[in-house]
C-alpha positions in Angstrom: 90.9 114.2 110.1 92.7 114.3 106.8 93.9 110.9 105.6 97.7 110.7 105.3 99.9 108.2 103.6 103.5 107.2 104.2 105.6 108.3 101.2 107.8 105.2 101.1 104.7 103.1 100.8 103.5 105.3 97.9 106.7 105.0 95.9 107.7 101.4 96.0 106.1 97.9 95.5 105.2 96.7 99.0 101.7 95.3 98.4 99.8 92.9 96.2 97.6 94.7 93.7 95.4 91.6 93.2 92.1 90.7 94.9 93.1 87.0 94.7 95.6 85.5 97.1 99.2 86.1 96.2 102.0 84.0 97.6 104.8 84.7 95.0 107.3 87.2 96.6 107.9 90.7 95.4 111.6 90.9 94.6 112.5 94.4 93.5 115.8 96.2 92.9 116.4 99.6 91.4 119.7 101.4 92.1 120.4 101.2 95.8 116.8 100.3 96.6 116.0 96.7 97.3 112.7 95.3 98.5 111.7 91.7 99.2 108.1 91.0 100.3 107.2 87.5 101.3 103.8 85.9 102.2 102.5 82.8 103.8 100.6 80.2 101.8 97.7 80.2 104.2 96.9 84.0 104.3 98.7 85.4 101.3 100.4 88.8 100.9 99.1 92.0 102.3 97.1 93.8 99.7 96.8 97.5 98.8 93.4 97.4 100.4 94.9 96.1 103.6 97.3 99.1 103.5 94.2 101.3 104.3 94.8 100.3 107.9 98.3 101.8 107.7 96.9 105.0 106.2 94.5 105.1 109.2 97.4 104.6 111.6 99.6 107.2 109.9 96.7 109.7 110.0 96.1 109.0 113.7 99.8 109.5 114.6 100.2 112.8 112.7 96.9 114.1 114.0 97.9 113.3 117.6 101.3 114.9 117.1 99.7 118.1 115.7 97.4 118.3 118.7 100.3 118.0 121.2 99.5 114.5 122.2 101.8 111.7 123.0 102.3 109.2 120.1 103.2 105.5 120.2 103.7 102.5 118.0 101.0 100.8 120.3 97.6 101.8 119.0 94.0 101.0 120.1 90.7 101.5 118.3 87.4 100.0 117.6 86.8 98.3 114.3 84.0 100.9 113.7 86.6 103.7 113.9 88.9 102.1 111.4 86.2 101.0 109.0 84.4 104.3 108.8 87.7 106.2 108.4 88.6 104.2 105.3 85.1 104.4 103.9 83.9 100.9 104.5 80.7 99.5 106.0 80.4 98.3 109.6 78.7 95.0 109.1 79.8 91.7 110.7 81.3 90.8 107.3 83.4 93.9 107.2 84.6 93.2 110.7 85.6 89.7 109.6 87.4 91.1 106.5 89.2 93.7 108.8 90.6 90.8 111.0 91.8 89.0 107.9 93.6 92.2 106.7 95.3 92.5 110.1 96.4 88.8 109.8 97.9 89.5 106.4 99.7 92.6 107.6 101.2 90.7 110.5 102.2 87.7 108.5 103.7 89.5 105.5 107.4 90.0 105.9 109.5 92.8 104.3 113.2 93.3 103.9 114.4 96.6 102.5 117.4 98.9 102.2 115.1 102.0 102.2 116.3 104.4 104.9 119.3 102.3 105.8 122.7 103.9 106.2 124.2 101.4 103.8 122.7 99.7 100.8 124.0 96.4 102.0 122.0 96.6 105.2 118.5 95.3 105.2 115.7 96.2 107.7 113.3 93.2 108.2 109.9 93.6 109.7 106.2 92.9 109.3 103.5 95.7 108.8 102.1 94.9 112.2 104.2 93.3 115.0 101.2 92.0 116.8 97.5 92.6 117.3 94.7 91.4 119.6 91.0 91.7 120.2 90.1 93.3 123.6 87.0 92.4 125.7 85.7 93.3 129.2 85.1 90.9 132.1 81.8 89.9 130.5 83.4 89.1 127.1 81.9 92.2 125.5 84.2 93.5 122.7 86.1 96.6 123.5 88.1 96.9 120.2 91.5 95.9 119.0 95.1 96.8 119.9 98.0 96.6 117.5 101.7 97.4 117.5 103.4 99.0 114.5 107.0 98.3 113.4 109.8 100.7 114.1 110.5 101.2 110.4 106.9 102.4 109.7 106.6 104.5 112.8 110.0 106.2 112.2 109.0 107.1 108.6 105.7 108.7 109.8 106.7 110.3 113.1 110.5 110.8 113.1 111.2 111.6 109.4 107.6 112.9 108.7 107.5 111.2 105.3 103.8 111.6 104.9 101.4 113.2 102.4 97.8 114.1 102.6 95.7 112.1 100.2 92.2 112.7 98.7 89.5 110.9 100.7 88.1 109.7 97.4 91.1 107.4 97.2 89.1 104.9 99.3 86.4 104.8 96.6 88.9 103.4 94.0 88.1 99.8 93.5 91.0 98.5 91.4 94.3 97.6 92.8 96.2 99.1 89.9 94.4 102.5 90.0 94.9 102.6 93.8 98.6 102.0 93.3 98.7 104.5 90.5 97.0 107.3 92.5 99.5 106.9 95.4 102.5 107.0 92.9 101.0 110.1 91.1 100.3 111.8 94.4 103.9 111.1 95.6 105.7 112.2 92.5 103.3 114.7 90.9 102.3 116.4 94.1 100.7 119.7 93.2 103.1 120.7 90.6 101.3 122.4 87.7 103.6 120.9 85.1 102.9 117.3 86.4 105.2 114.4 85.8 105.8 111.6 83.3 106.9 107.9 83.6 107.7 105.3 80.9 105.2 102.5 81.0 107.9 99.9 81.4 109.3 101.7 84.4 105.8 101.8 85.9 105.4 98.1 85.3 108.7 97.4 87.2 107.7 99.6 90.1 104.2 98.1 90.4 105.5 94.7 91.4 102.4 93.2 89.8 102.4 89.7 88.3 100.8 90.5 85.0 102.9 90.7 81.8 103.9 94.1 80.4 101.4 94.0 77.6 98.5 93.3 79.9 99.8 96.0 82.3 99.9 98.5 79.5 96.4 97.5 78.3 95.0 98.0 81.9 96.8 101.3 82.2 95.3 102.6 79.0 91.8 101.5 80.3 92.4 103.6 83.4 93.4 106.6 81.4 90.2 106.2 79.4 88.1 106.3 82.6 90.1 109.1 84.4 89.3 107.8 87.9 92.1 109.4 89.9 90.8 112.2 92.1 92.6 115.5 91.4 94.7 114.3 88.5 94.4 114.1 84.7 96.2 111.3 82.9 97.4 111.1 79.3 99.5 108.6 77.4 102.0 109.7 74.7 105.4 108.8 73.4 108.9 110.0 73.9 111.3 110.8 71.0 112.2 107.1 70.7 108.6 106.1 70.4 108.4 104.5 73.9 105.0 105.0 75.6 104.8 107.6 78.4 102.2 108.1 81.1 101.9 111.8 82.0 99.8 113.3 84.7 99.1 116.7 86.1 96.8 118.2 88.8 93.4 119.2 87.8 90.7 121.2 89.6 87.7 118.9 89.1 86.7 118.9 92.8 86.6 122.7 92.9 84.6 122.9 89.6 82.1 120.3 91.1 81.6 122.4 94.2 81.1 125.5 92.1 78.5 123.7 90.0 76.7 122.6 93.2 76.6 126.2 94.5 75.3 127.5 91.2 72.6 124.8 91.2 71.5 125.7 94.7 71.3 129.3 93.8 69.3 128.5 90.7 66.8 126.4 92.7 66.4 129.2 95.2 65.6 131.7 92.4 68.7 133.7 92.9 70.6 135.4 90.1 73.4 133.3 88.7 
């Protein structure tokens, strides 16, 4: 099953990018778009790693629809199914971290004008309405159940605002590079000419707490490493001297597969 991400979540600052607990709200406004994300002091804000559960949910919903199955906001799965889908281990520690992520997703509240008929109207929700652990009559675990909010489900199922993402996304360890990949995938797509953003614009859209200078430094470090699967990043300047981040699709995965095939042929003594 291909992993699929909700486009609205890829474009706007809905999650904390830090691995430490964040309680300061995200308060973002740009044009007619307004987003307010609030967290509890005990659990903190849902992180971009917690959002992997929503990627799993969107992927399940679209796959079920494509196979002619009935879809619902009410979903059930085993922790093993979710953890393996998002590329994580299945130890007791990972199960505990999964439950903590579900708590943050439920307790983080969002208010936004996105997909509202009037920019003055706000839709308020949490990423998960409720969730519970299931067990049989002998208290043996059967998995978990969760209920998604209408706003998220409508974006995935009704409006079909989803994009397939590279499975290598789950291997990205930094919050900023994860956020950057989702933004690049949403705006750059597979256009050969790519896309460009001013760094100050990116700083505003990230919703991160770091100062602009630190953000720009971290972004340049990412450009130096080139970790985003399927995309090549560069930093330049516009005519006014303002720094620009540009990105375009590359074909590194295809080249890697070609190299592997050539290596296998060489090992087998075939002509290259």
